[in-house]
mmCIF file of the C-alpha atoms, coordinates in Angstrom:
data_MODEL
# 
_entry.id   MODEL 
# 
loop_
_atom_site.group_PDB 
_atom_site.id 
_atom_site.type_symbol 
_atom_site.label_atom_id 
_atom_site.label_alt_id 
_atom_site.label_comp_id 
_atom_site.label_asym_id 
_atom_site.label_entity_id 
_atom_site.label_seq_id 
_atom_site.pdbx_PDB_ins_code 
_atom_site.Cartn_x 
_atom_site.Cartn_y 
_atom_site.Cartn_z 
_atom_site.occupancy 
_atom_site.B_iso_or_equiv 
_atom_site.pdbx_formal_charge 
_atom_site.auth_seq_id 
_atom_site.auth_comp_id 
_atom_site.auth_asym_id 
_atom_site.auth_atom_id 
_atom_site.pdbx_PDB_model_num 
ATOM 1   C CA . MET A 1 1   ? 12.001  298.616 124.533 1.00 0.00 ? 1   MET A CA 1 
ATOM 2   C CA . ALA A 1 2   ? 13.280  295.023 123.068 1.00 0.00 ? 2   ALA A CA 1 
ATOM 3   C CA . ARG A 1 3   ? 9.665   294.221 122.013 1.00 0.00 ? 3   ARG A CA 1 
ATOM 4   C CA . ASN A 1 4   ? 9.341   297.197 119.836 1.00 0.00 ? 4   ASN A CA 1 
ATOM 5   C CA . LYS A 1 5   ? 12.120  296.265 117.726 1.00 0.00 ? 5   LYS A CA 1 
ATOM 6   C CA . TRP A 1 6   ? 10.374  293.139 117.005 1.00 0.00 ? 6   TRP A CA 1 
ATOM 7   C CA . ILE A 1 7   ? 7.442   294.097 115.911 1.00 0.00 ? 7   ILE A CA 1 
ATOM 8   C CA . PRO A 1 8   ? 8.556   295.725 112.465 1.00 0.00 ? 8   PRO A CA 1 
ATOM 9   C CA . ILE A 1 9   ? 10.854  292.693 111.763 1.00 0.00 ? 9   ILE A CA 1 
ATOM 10  C CA . VAL A 1 10  ? 8.150   290.051 112.328 1.00 0.00 ? 10  VAL A CA 1 
ATOM 11  C CA . VAL A 1 11  ? 5.325   292.401 110.337 1.00 0.00 ? 11  VAL A CA 1 
ATOM 12  C CA . GLY A 1 12  ? 7.982   292.671 107.370 1.00 0.00 ? 12  GLY A CA 1 
ATOM 13  C CA . ILE A 1 13  ? 8.701   289.007 107.557 1.00 0.00 ? 13  ILE A CA 1 
ATOM 14  C CA . VAL A 1 14  ? 4.839   288.480 107.287 1.00 0.00 ? 14  VAL A CA 1 
ATOM 15  C CA . ILE A 1 15  ? 4.541   290.908 104.498 1.00 0.00 ? 15  ILE A CA 1 
ATOM 16  C CA . PHE A 1 16  ? 7.477   289.266 102.437 1.00 0.00 ? 16  PHE A CA 1 
ATOM 17  C CA . VAL A 1 17  ? 6.142   285.648 102.845 1.00 0.00 ? 17  VAL A CA 1 
ATOM 18  C CA . VAL A 1 18  ? 2.536   286.848 101.480 1.00 0.00 ? 18  VAL A CA 1 
ATOM 19  C CA . VAL A 1 19  ? 4.095   288.726 98.404  1.00 0.00 ? 19  VAL A CA 1 
ATOM 20  C CA . VAL A 1 20  ? 6.378   285.750 97.763  1.00 0.00 ? 20  VAL A CA 1 
ATOM 21  C CA . GLY A 1 21  ? 3.246   283.245 98.217  1.00 0.00 ? 21  GLY A CA 1 
ATOM 22  C CA . ILE A 1 22  ? 1.089   285.216 95.812  1.00 0.00 ? 22  ILE A CA 1 
ATOM 23  C CA . GLY A 1 23  ? 3.947   285.404 93.239  1.00 0.00 ? 23  GLY A CA 1 
ATOM 24  C CA . LEU A 1 24  ? 4.297   281.807 93.563  1.00 0.00 ? 24  LEU A CA 1 
ATOM 25  C CA . ILE A 1 25  ? 0.854   280.951 92.881  1.00 0.00 ? 25  ILE A CA 1 
ATOM 26  C CA . GLY A 1 26  ? 0.585   283.701 89.865  1.00 0.00 ? 26  GLY A CA 1 
ATOM 27  C CA . ALA A 1 27  ? 3.707   281.923 88.406  1.00 0.00 ? 27  ALA A CA 1 
ATOM 28  C CA . ALA A 1 28  ? 2.330   278.451 89.086  1.00 0.00 ? 28  ALA A CA 1 
ATOM 29  C CA . ILE A 1 29  ? -1.128  279.701 87.240  1.00 0.00 ? 29  ILE A CA 1 
ATOM 30  C CA . TYR A 1 30  ? 0.739   281.241 84.339  1.00 0.00 ? 30  TYR A CA 1 
ATOM 31  C CA . VAL A 1 31  ? 2.642   277.906 83.627  1.00 0.00 ? 31  VAL A CA 1 
ATOM 32  C CA . PHE A 1 32  ? -0.373  276.064 84.388  1.00 0.00 ? 32  PHE A CA 1 
ATOM 33  C CA . THR A 1 33  ? -2.480  277.963 81.677  1.00 0.00 ? 33  THR A CA 1 
ATOM 34  C CA . ARG A 1 34  ? 0.365   277.940 79.229  1.00 0.00 ? 34  ARG A CA 1 
ATOM 35  C CA . GLN A 1 35  ? 0.932   274.078 79.485  1.00 0.00 ? 35  GLN A CA 1 
ATOM 36  C CA . VAL A 1 36  ? -2.822  272.947 79.253  1.00 0.00 ? 36  VAL A CA 1 
ATOM 37  C CA . GLY A 1 37  ? -4.657  273.514 75.880  1.00 0.00 ? 37  GLY A CA 1 
ATOM 38  C CA . PHE A 1 38  ? -8.529  273.603 76.493  1.00 0.00 ? 38  PHE A CA 1 
ATOM 39  C CA . GLN A 1 39  ? -11.102 274.494 74.122  1.00 0.00 ? 39  GLN A CA 1 
ATOM 40  C CA . THR A 1 40  ? -14.717 273.875 74.036  1.00 0.00 ? 40  THR A CA 1 
ATOM 41  C CA . VAL A 1 41  ? -16.446 273.988 70.537  1.00 0.00 ? 41  VAL A CA 1 
ATOM 42  C CA . GLU A 1 42  ? -19.951 274.303 69.659  1.00 0.00 ? 42  GLU A CA 1 
ATOM 43  C CA . THR A 1 43  ? -20.519 272.747 66.252  1.00 0.00 ? 43  THR A CA 1 
ATOM 44  C CA . ALA A 1 44  ? -22.471 270.828 63.712  1.00 0.00 ? 44  ALA A CA 1 
ATOM 45  C CA . SER A 1 45  ? -19.348 269.739 61.925  1.00 0.00 ? 45  SER A CA 1 
ATOM 46  C CA . GLY A 1 46  ? -18.340 268.154 65.256  1.00 0.00 ? 46  GLY A CA 1 
ATOM 47  C CA . GLN A 1 47  ? -19.040 264.768 64.596  1.00 0.00 ? 47  GLN A CA 1 
ATOM 48  C CA . GLN A 1 48  ? -17.032 265.067 61.267  1.00 0.00 ? 48  GLN A CA 1 
ATOM 49  C CA . GLN A 1 49  ? -13.744 266.373 63.088  1.00 0.00 ? 49  GLN A CA 1 
ATOM 50  C CA . PHE A 1 50  ? -14.017 263.586 66.050  1.00 0.00 ? 50  PHE A CA 1 
ATOM 51  C CA . GLU A 1 51  ? -14.319 260.948 63.053  1.00 0.00 ? 51  GLU A CA 1 
ATOM 52  C CA . LYS A 1 52  ? -11.412 262.556 61.259  1.00 0.00 ? 52  LYS A CA 1 
ATOM 53  C CA . LEU A 1 53  ? -9.207  262.140 64.592  1.00 0.00 ? 53  LEU A CA 1 
ATOM 54  C CA . ARG A 1 54  ? -10.376 258.592 65.161  1.00 0.00 ? 54  ARG A CA 1 
ATOM 55  C CA . ALA A 1 55  ? -9.664  257.816 61.278  1.00 0.00 ? 55  ALA A CA 1 
ATOM 56  C CA . ARG A 1 56  ? -5.723  258.523 62.433  1.00 0.00 ? 56  ARG A CA 1 
ATOM 57  C CA . PHE A 1 57  ? -5.858  255.703 65.018  1.00 0.00 ? 57  PHE A CA 1 
ATOM 58  C CA . GLU A 1 58  ? -7.471  253.048 62.533  1.00 0.00 ? 58  GLU A CA 1 
ATOM 59  C CA . GLY A 1 59  ? -6.034  249.479 62.722  1.00 0.00 ? 59  GLY A CA 1 
ATOM 60  C CA . GLN A 1 60  ? -4.350  250.600 66.446  1.00 0.00 ? 60  GLN A CA 1 
ATOM 61  C CA . VAL A 1 61  ? -5.622  248.426 69.160  1.00 0.00 ? 61  VAL A CA 1 
ATOM 62  C CA . PRO A 1 62  ? -6.237  250.873 72.371  1.00 0.00 ? 62  PRO A CA 1 
ATOM 63  C CA . PHE A 1 63  ? -4.123  250.632 75.184  1.00 0.00 ? 63  PHE A CA 1 
ATOM 64  C CA . ILE A 1 64  ? -7.372  250.523 77.330  1.00 0.00 ? 64  ILE A CA 1 
ATOM 65  C CA . GLU A 1 65  ? -10.759 249.414 76.379  1.00 0.00 ? 65  GLU A CA 1 
ATOM 66  C CA . LEU A 1 66  ? -14.467 249.867 78.400  1.00 0.00 ? 66  LEU A CA 1 
ATOM 67  C CA . THR A 1 67  ? -16.639 247.115 77.937  1.00 0.00 ? 67  THR A CA 1 
ATOM 68  C CA . ALA A 1 68  ? -20.100 246.486 79.208  1.00 0.00 ? 68  ALA A CA 1 
ATOM 69  C CA . GLY A 1 69  ? -19.128 243.293 81.102  1.00 0.00 ? 69  GLY A CA 1 
ATOM 70  C CA . ASP A 1 70  ? -20.789 239.856 80.887  1.00 0.00 ? 70  ASP A CA 1 
ATOM 71  C CA . GLU A 1 71  ? -24.413 239.516 80.364  1.00 0.00 ? 71  GLU A CA 1 
ATOM 72  C CA . GLY A 1 72  ? -25.261 243.158 82.025  1.00 0.00 ? 72  GLY A CA 1 
ATOM 73  C CA . GLY A 1 73  ? -22.935 242.501 84.747  1.00 0.00 ? 73  GLY A CA 1 
ATOM 74  C CA . GLU A 1 74  ? -20.131 244.785 86.132  1.00 0.00 ? 74  GLU A CA 1 
ATOM 75  C CA . PRO A 1 75  ? -18.455 247.310 83.461  1.00 0.00 ? 75  PRO A CA 1 
ATOM 76  C CA . ARG A 1 76  ? -14.631 246.276 83.377  1.00 0.00 ? 76  ARG A CA 1 
ATOM 77  C CA . ALA A 1 77  ? -11.507 247.579 81.736  1.00 0.00 ? 77  ALA A CA 1 
ATOM 78  C CA . VAL A 1 78  ? -9.545  245.813 79.295  1.00 0.00 ? 78  VAL A CA 1 
ATOM 79  C CA . ILE A 1 79  ? -5.798  246.708 79.473  1.00 0.00 ? 79  ILE A CA 1 
ATOM 80  C CA . HIS A 1 80  ? -3.436  245.766 76.923  1.00 0.00 ? 80  HIS A CA 1 
ATOM 81  C CA . ARG A 1 81  ? -0.373  245.478 78.787  1.00 0.00 ? 81  ARG A CA 1 
ATOM 82  C CA . GLU A 1 82  ? 1.206   243.692 75.986  1.00 0.00 ? 82  GLU A CA 1 
ATOM 83  C CA . LEU A 1 83  ? 1.528   246.958 73.873  1.00 0.00 ? 83  LEU A CA 1 
ATOM 84  C CA . ALA A 1 84  ? 3.889   248.271 76.335  1.00 0.00 ? 84  ALA A CA 1 
ATOM 85  C CA . LYS A 1 85  ? 7.121   248.903 74.833  1.00 0.00 ? 85  LYS A CA 1 
ATOM 86  C CA . GLY A 1 86  ? 9.567   248.882 77.784  1.00 0.00 ? 86  GLY A CA 1 
ATOM 87  C CA . GLU A 1 87  ? 10.586  252.149 77.219  1.00 0.00 ? 87  GLU A CA 1 
ATOM 88  C CA . THR A 1 88  ? 10.165  255.283 79.267  1.00 0.00 ? 88  THR A CA 1 
ATOM 89  C CA . GLY A 1 89  ? 10.470  259.145 78.272  1.00 0.00 ? 89  GLY A CA 1 
ATOM 90  C CA . THR A 1 90  ? 9.091   259.342 75.099  1.00 0.00 ? 90  THR A CA 1 
ATOM 91  C CA . VAL A 1 91  ? 5.782   260.741 75.716  1.00 0.00 ? 91  VAL A CA 1 
ATOM 92  C CA . SER A 1 92  ? 5.357   264.343 75.879  1.00 0.00 ? 92  SER A CA 1 
ATOM 93  C CA . LYS A 1 93  ? 1.219   265.375 75.732  1.00 0.00 ? 93  LYS A CA 1 
ATOM 94  C CA . VAL A 1 94  ? -1.729  263.412 76.646  1.00 0.00 ? 94  VAL A CA 1 
ATOM 95  C CA . HIS A 1 95  ? -4.607  264.376 74.151  1.00 0.00 ? 95  HIS A CA 1 
ATOM 96  C CA . ILE A 1 96  ? -8.174  264.148 75.240  1.00 0.00 ? 96  ILE A CA 1 
ATOM 97  C CA . ARG A 1 97  ? -11.334 264.756 72.824  1.00 0.00 ? 97  ARG A CA 1 
ATOM 98  C CA . VAL A 1 98  ? -14.497 264.520 73.838  1.00 0.00 ? 98  VAL A CA 1 
ATOM 99  C CA . TRP A 1 99  ? -17.973 264.729 71.545  1.00 0.00 ? 99  TRP A CA 1 
ATOM 100 C CA . SER A 1 100 ? -21.342 265.130 72.819  1.00 0.00 ? 100 SER A CA 1 
ATOM 101 C CA . PRO A 1 101 ? -23.829 264.498 70.260  1.00 0.00 ? 101 PRO A CA 1 
ATOM 102 C CA . ASP A 1 102 ? -26.706 265.893 72.485  1.00 0.00 ? 102 ASP A CA 1 
ATOM 103 C CA . GLU A 1 103 ? -24.761 269.376 73.344  1.00 0.00 ? 103 GLU A CA 1 
ATOM 104 C CA . ARG A 1 104 ? -23.077 269.344 69.885  1.00 0.00 ? 104 ARG A CA 1 
ATOM 105 C CA . LYS A 1 105 ? -19.938 270.333 71.674  1.00 0.00 ? 105 LYS A CA 1 
ATOM 106 C CA . LEU A 1 106 ? -16.242 269.061 71.070  1.00 0.00 ? 106 LEU A CA 1 
ATOM 107 C CA . VAL A 1 107 ? -14.171 269.592 73.961  1.00 0.00 ? 107 VAL A CA 1 
ATOM 108 C CA . SER A 1 108 ? -10.421 269.416 73.448  1.00 0.00 ? 108 SER A CA 1 
ATOM 109 C CA . LEU A 1 109 ? -7.749  268.809 76.225  1.00 0.00 ? 109 LEU A CA 1 
ATOM 110 C CA . ASP A 1 110 ? -4.143  268.804 75.790  1.00 0.00 ? 110 ASP A CA 1 
ATOM 111 C CA . LEU A 1 111 ? -2.009  267.988 78.803  1.00 0.00 ? 111 LEU A CA 1 
ATOM 112 C CA . PRO A 1 112 ? 1.880   267.923 79.088  1.00 0.00 ? 112 PRO A CA 1 
ATOM 113 C CA . PHE A 1 113 ? 2.538   264.402 80.401  1.00 0.00 ? 113 PHE A CA 1 
ATOM 114 C CA . TRP A 1 114 ? 4.753   265.754 83.136  1.00 0.00 ? 114 TRP A CA 1 
ATOM 115 C CA . MET A 1 115 ? 1.062   266.632 84.849  1.00 0.00 ? 115 MET A CA 1 
ATOM 116 C CA . ILE A 1 116 ? 0.516   262.768 84.953  1.00 0.00 ? 116 ILE A CA 1 
ATOM 117 C CA . ARG A 1 117 ? 3.769   261.813 86.161  1.00 0.00 ? 117 ARG A CA 1 
ATOM 118 C CA . PHE A 1 118 ? 3.390   264.327 88.879  1.00 0.00 ? 118 PHE A CA 1 
ATOM 119 C CA . MET A 1 119 ? 0.661   261.693 89.892  1.00 0.00 ? 119 MET A CA 1 
ATOM 120 C CA . GLY A 1 120 ? 3.383   259.380 91.083  1.00 0.00 ? 120 GLY A CA 1 
ATOM 121 C CA . SER A 1 121 ? 2.963   255.544 90.410  1.00 0.00 ? 121 SER A CA 1 
ATOM 122 C CA . LYS A 1 122 ? -0.516  255.733 91.787  1.00 0.00 ? 122 LYS A CA 1 
ATOM 123 C CA . PRO A 1 123 ? -3.354  254.338 89.476  1.00 0.00 ? 123 PRO A CA 1 
ATOM 124 C CA . ILE A 1 124 ? -5.565  256.074 87.228  1.00 0.00 ? 124 ILE A CA 1 
ATOM 125 C CA . HIS A 1 125 ? -8.993  256.234 88.184  1.00 0.00 ? 125 HIS A CA 1 
ATOM 126 C CA . ILE A 1 126 ? -11.644 257.493 85.932  1.00 0.00 ? 126 ILE A CA 1 
ATOM 127 C CA . ASP A 1 127 ? -15.276 258.692 86.517  1.00 0.00 ? 127 ASP A CA 1 
ATOM 128 C CA . THR A 1 128 ? -16.949 258.579 82.956  1.00 0.00 ? 128 THR A CA 1 
ATOM 129 C CA . GLY A 1 129 ? -20.039 260.055 84.410  1.00 0.00 ? 129 GLY A CA 1 
ATOM 130 C CA . ASP A 1 130 ? -22.125 257.498 82.644  1.00 0.00 ? 130 ASP A CA 1 
ATOM 131 C CA . SER A 1 131 ? -24.115 255.365 85.247  1.00 0.00 ? 131 SER A CA 1 
ATOM 132 C CA . ALA A 1 132 ? -23.206 252.189 83.264  1.00 0.00 ? 132 ALA A CA 1 
ATOM 133 C CA . PHE A 1 133 ? -19.278 253.052 83.399  1.00 0.00 ? 133 PHE A CA 1 
ATOM 134 C CA . SER A 1 134 ? -18.891 255.147 86.470  1.00 0.00 ? 134 SER A CA 1 
ATOM 135 C CA . ARG A 1 135 ? -17.487 252.934 88.875  1.00 0.00 ? 135 ARG A CA 1 
ATOM 136 C CA . VAL A 1 136 ? -14.533 251.925 87.066  1.00 0.00 ? 136 VAL A CA 1 
ATOM 137 C CA . SER A 1 137 ? -11.186 251.629 87.895  1.00 0.00 ? 137 SER A CA 1 
ATOM 138 C CA . LEU A 1 138 ? -8.452  251.295 85.197  1.00 0.00 ? 138 LEU A CA 1 
ATOM 139 C CA . LYS A 1 139 ? -5.672  250.657 87.491  1.00 0.00 ? 139 LYS A CA 1 
ATOM 140 C CA . VAL A 1 140 ? -2.970  252.150 85.395  1.00 0.00 ? 140 VAL A CA 1 
ATOM 141 C CA . THR A 1 141 ? 0.212   253.859 86.361  1.00 0.00 ? 141 THR A CA 1 
ATOM 142 C CA . PRO A 1 142 ? 1.540   256.901 84.421  1.00 0.00 ? 142 PRO A CA 1 
ATOM 143 C CA . GLU A 1 143 ? 4.525   254.658 84.185  1.00 0.00 ? 143 GLU A CA 1 
ATOM 144 C CA . GLU A 1 144 ? 2.781   252.059 82.368  1.00 0.00 ? 144 GLU A CA 1 
ATOM 145 C CA . LEU A 1 145 ? 0.897   254.747 79.989  1.00 0.00 ? 145 LEU A CA 1 
ATOM 146 C CA . GLU A 1 146 ? 4.529   256.065 79.384  1.00 0.00 ? 146 GLU A CA 1 
ATOM 147 C CA . ARG A 1 147 ? 6.056   252.427 78.658  1.00 0.00 ? 147 ARG A CA 1 
ATOM 148 C CA . ARG A 1 148 ? 2.915   252.093 76.082  1.00 0.00 ? 148 ARG A CA 1 
ATOM 149 C CA . GLY A 1 149 ? 4.398   255.377 74.421  1.00 0.00 ? 149 GLY A CA 1 
ATOM 150 C CA . PRO A 1 150 ? 3.087   257.570 71.764  1.00 0.00 ? 150 PRO A CA 1 
ATOM 151 C CA . GLY A 1 151 ? -0.245  256.128 70.277  1.00 0.00 ? 151 GLY A CA 1 
ATOM 152 C CA . LEU A 1 152 ? -4.205  255.431 71.177  1.00 0.00 ? 152 LEU A CA 1 
ATOM 153 C CA . VAL A 1 153 ? -5.066  254.989 74.488  1.00 0.00 ? 153 VAL A CA 1 
ATOM 154 C CA . MET A 1 154 ? -8.790  254.676 74.863  1.00 0.00 ? 154 MET A CA 1 
ATOM 155 C CA . ASP A 1 155 ? -11.403 255.154 72.218  1.00 0.00 ? 155 ASP A CA 1 
ATOM 156 C CA . HIS A 1 156 ? -14.961 254.622 73.653  1.00 0.00 ? 156 HIS A CA 1 
ATOM 157 C CA . THR A 1 157 ? -18.067 255.602 72.764  1.00 0.00 ? 157 THR A CA 1 
ATOM 158 C CA . ALA A 1 158 ? -21.014 255.537 75.409  1.00 0.00 ? 158 ALA A CA 1 
ATOM 159 C CA . PRO A 1 159 ? -24.343 254.121 75.051  1.00 0.00 ? 159 PRO A CA 1 
ATOM 160 C CA . HIS A 1 160 ? -25.747 257.633 74.394  1.00 0.00 ? 160 HIS A CA 1 
ATOM 161 C CA . GLY A 1 161 ? -22.901 258.337 71.539  1.00 0.00 ? 161 GLY A CA 1 
ATOM 162 C CA . GLU A 1 162 ? -20.586 260.427 73.717  1.00 0.00 ? 162 GLU A CA 1 
ATOM 163 C CA . SER A 1 163 ? -17.415 259.422 72.571  1.00 0.00 ? 163 SER A CA 1 
ATOM 164 C CA . VAL A 1 164 ? -14.022 259.733 74.120  1.00 0.00 ? 164 VAL A CA 1 
ATOM 165 C CA . LEU A 1 165 ? -10.913 259.625 72.154  1.00 0.00 ? 165 LEU A CA 1 
ATOM 166 C CA . VAL A 1 166 ? -7.435  259.557 74.218  1.00 0.00 ? 166 VAL A CA 1 
ATOM 167 C CA . TRP A 1 167 ? -4.138  259.539 72.563  1.00 0.00 ? 167 TRP A CA 1 
ATOM 168 C CA . LEU A 1 168 ? -0.184  259.815 73.664  1.00 0.00 ? 168 LEU A CA 1 
ATOM 169 C CA . GLU A 1 169 ? 2.171   262.110 71.469  1.00 0.00 ? 169 GLU A CA 1 
# 
């Protein structure tokens, strides 16, 4: 008899947990889609749009430079840590633009910086997809990026013409 009283209670608790879990997942997806801006534009003027963005940072030294290495050696990342200002809390967004001339696509990705901070103090690793640079490890933490402050983080053009522009706001 006592067993029959517990069955509806356990079923009710399980249903409650499932409904709350689905609600939390839905809320997380909603917040993520509202915070992240992602756009792919197929355009003939994509190169001009990309160059216009690049011109905004003319004269700035990027925080991260990808180089081909000496005499065809291993690629490496040069990180200009001297650009770090020492203050945190001044960065709110990460903007990433990728131009692919073969596909004539300009991809725009805007992330709130809290998503980068969420990674903790682990170094950021990048796989560029380009076989020459696919093994590059940046060894840059979100805190170092934040100390860099607003400005140019990376301006890189791959051998096949693909370009990546990253900046902090």
